[in-house]
C-alpha positions, 0 to 999 in steps of 0.5 A, spaced: 700 409 449 701 411 457 707 414 459 711 409 461 709 405 455 712 411 451 718 411 454 721 406 452 718 404 446 715 411 442 720 412 436 724 405 439 722 400 433 727 394 433 733 396 429 731 394 422 738 392 420 740 388 425 733 388 429 736 390 435 731 391 441 736 398 443 737 404 438 744 404 436 748 409 436 749 412 429 756 415 430 757 417 423 758 425 421 756 423 414 751 418 409 751 415 403 747 418 397 744 413 392 744 418 388 744 426 388 739 428 393 737 420 393 738 417 400 734 414 406 732 420 410 740 423 412 744 426 409 749 429 415 749 428 421 749 436 423 742 436 420 739 429 423 742 423 426 738 416 428 739 416 434 738 424 435 731 422 432 730 418 436 730 421 441 726 427 438 720 423 437 720 420 444 721 426 448 716 429 444 711 423 446 712 424 452 711 433 453 705 431 448 709 435 442 707 434 436 714 435 433 722 435 437 728 438 436 734 436 441 740 441 442 747 440 446 745 443 452 740 447 455 742 453 454 744 451 447 736 450 446 734 457 449 740 461 445 736 457 439 729 459 443 732 466 442 732 465 435 725 466 434 725 474 436 729 479 434 732 485 437 728 491 440 723 485 442 720 484 449 722 478 453 717 479 460 721 473 465 719 470 471 725 473 476 726 467 479 730 464 474 736 459 473 742 463 474 745 460 467 738 464 464 739 471 466 746 470 464 744 469 457 738 474 457 743 479 462 749 479 458 749 477 451 742 478 448 741 485 452 746 488 450 745 487 443 738 490 444 733 485 447 728 487 452 728 484 458 722 485 464 724 480 470 716 480 474 716 475 480 711 468 480 705 471 483 705 478 479 705 473 473 699 469 475 696 473 479 696 479 474 699 476 468 694 481 462 698 487 465 705 484 465 705 480 458 703 487 455 708 488 449 712 482 449 714 478 444 716 472 449 714 471 456 719 465 460 716 461 466 719 456 470 715 453 474 717 450 480 723 456 479 730 455 480 732 457 485 726 458 490 721 453 488 716 458 487 709 456 482 707 460 476 699 459 473 701 457 467 695 457 464 693 463 466 699 466 462 699 462 456 692 467 456 694 472 457 700 471 452 696 469 447 692 475 447 698 479 446 701 475 441 707 473 445 710 466 445 710 462 452 716 458 453 716 454 459 722 451 462 719 444 465 726 441 467 724 441 475 718 438 474 719 433 466 713 430 462 712 425 469 709 431 473 707 436 468 705 437 461 706 445 460 703 445 452 698 441 454 696 447 459 697 452 454 705 453 451 708 454 445 715 452 447 716 446 452 724 447 455 728 442 457 735 441 460 736 434 458 742 434 462 738 433 468 732 429 470 731 426 463 738 423 462 738 422 470 745 419 471 749 425 470 753 422 465 750 427 460 749 434 457 743 436 453 737 441 452 730 440 448 725 445 445 718 442 443 712 444 439 705 443 437 706 449 432 707 446 425 711 454 424 714 454 430 718 447 428 719 448 421 724 455 424 726 451 430 729 446 425 732 451 421 736 454 428 738 447 429 741 446 423 744 453 422 746 454 429 749 447 430 748 447 437 746 438 436 747 433 441 752 428 439 749 421 438 752 418 444 749 423 447 743 422 445 742 414 446 745 417 453 739 420 455 734 416 451 736 410 455 734 415 461 728 416 459 726 408 459 726 409 466 724 417 468 717 414 471 719 410 476 727 414 478 720 420 479 716 416 484 722 415 488 725 422 487 716 425 490 718 421 496 724 422 497 723 429 497 716 428 501 721 425 507 726 429 507 721 436 507 718 433 513 726 431 517 727 439 515 720 443 517 722 439 524 729 441 525 730 447 530 736 449 525 732 450 519 727 456 519 724 454 512 723 449 507 721 451 500 718 445 497 711 444 493 708 438 497 707 443 503 701 444 504 703 451 507 706 453 501 703 458 497 704 455 491 701 448 493 694 448 491 696 450 484 703 445 484 697 440 485 693 442 479 697 443 475 703 437 477 702 430 478 706 429 483 711 436 488 717 434 484 725 431 488 728 439 488 727 443 494 730 449 497 731 451 505 733 457 510 737 457 516 740 462 520 746 465 516 750 464 510 755 462 514 751 456 516 749 454 510 755 454 507 758 450 512 753 445 512 753 443 504 761 441 506 759 437 511 754 432 508 757 425 506 751 421 503 749 428 499 754 431 495 756 437 494 755 439 486 752 444 482 747 441 477 740 437 478 736 431 477 741 425 478 740 418 482 745 422 487 742 427 492 746 433 490 747 439 496 748 446 494 748 453 496 746 457 489 748 465 491 755 462 491 754 457 486 749 456 481 746 463 483 753 466 483 751 470 476 744 473 480 747 477 485 747 483 481 741 482 478 734 484 479 733 478 484 739 475 488 738 468 491 737 468 498 745 468 502 742 463 506 739 459 503 741 451 501 738 448 495 736 440 494 737 435 489 733 429 493 736 423 489 733 415 489 738 413 495 734 411 501 731 416 504 732 413 511 740 415 509 738 421 507 735 423 512 740 421 517 746 425 513 742 432 513 741 431 521 748 429 521 750 435 518 746 439 521 748 437 528 756 437 526 753 446 523 751 447 530 758 444 533 762 449 530 756 456 531 
C-alpha cells in the first residue's frame, strides 16, 4: 500500500470489541488475566498498551521498519538508544545537531566516560570512513538543526557498517514522508514525534525504528526497563497526526518554497539556508535521498541585534521553540533552542533566524515577514 493509505490504516483495524473505526484510547494501567500468565497480550501498561501498539505498528510501517518503539519524548528515545552502548565507547556525532542532543551527550553521557567526536556534515559525507573509525555509534541528522546541512546517509551507513558501528539517523526534520533512512542503510531511525508526526503542537513524544531484530529486542527491553514510555492519550494524538502527515508535508514544502524565494530576494537577508534552493551545497544530495525539501529553513541577517528584533515583531509567525506544527514558528537558535551549544564544538550563528514554515496562507506568511523586516529596518 502507498504511504497515505498506510498512515490511515496500518495497525488501526476497527476495534474488535465495538467496531470503532478510530483506535480507542486504552486509558488503563493494568489488564485482567484469565489465569497466571494467561492474558490477551497485555499485562501492564508500561510494558505495552494497545493504543501505543497501534502507533508503533503504523509509524514503523511508514519508516519501512520491521520494529517500532514509542517513547515519552524524543530525548527519551535518545537516552534509551544510548543504553545500547557502554562508557568508554566512542560516539561520532554530526556537529550541527539539535541543542538538546548535544546537551545530553556533553553533560550527561560524557561525564560518565562516553567519548564523543563531532564532525561536520561535509566531512561525514565525503570522508565517512576516516571519521567513523573506532566508533561504536554514529549519530546523524539530515537535514541538520539549525543550519539545514545535508548528510549523505548511504555513504555514512556503508562506513559505519565497515567498522561495526551502529548508525542512528534523527529523521525529525524530514519525516518518513520525505525520507526513509533505514532504506539508505541506517540501523535505527529516530523521531521527536512532538514535531511533524504529531503535527499540532499538542503532544510530546518520541520514536525509534529498526529492521534489526537483535537491536529491536534490546530496545524493547530498555523501553520497559527505563520506562520512558508515552501514555495512551499521547500515543493516540500522534497516531491521529500521522493520518494527515502526507497532505501536511506537501503544504509545508510548498509554503517553504514560497517563503525561501521571498527571503532570497529581500535586501535585509544575507543568506537563506534551505536544501530546496539550487545553490544550497546539499541540494543535489537532498534531491537524491529526499522526496521534497521540507518545511524547515534558516536565514541570516546582518547582526544579532537585528535577528532578535525581527523574531519579536511578527504577527502570523509565533515566536516559540519547537517545530513541525500546522502553525508557523520563528525563533533565534543562539538564544533559544541551541543556547546549550554556545560553548561547544559549534555554536549557532548569533545572526541566524530559524523558521518552521506552517500550512497557513503562503501569502500571509510572506506579508508578515516583509512587515517585520521593514519594522526592523526602521529601528536600525
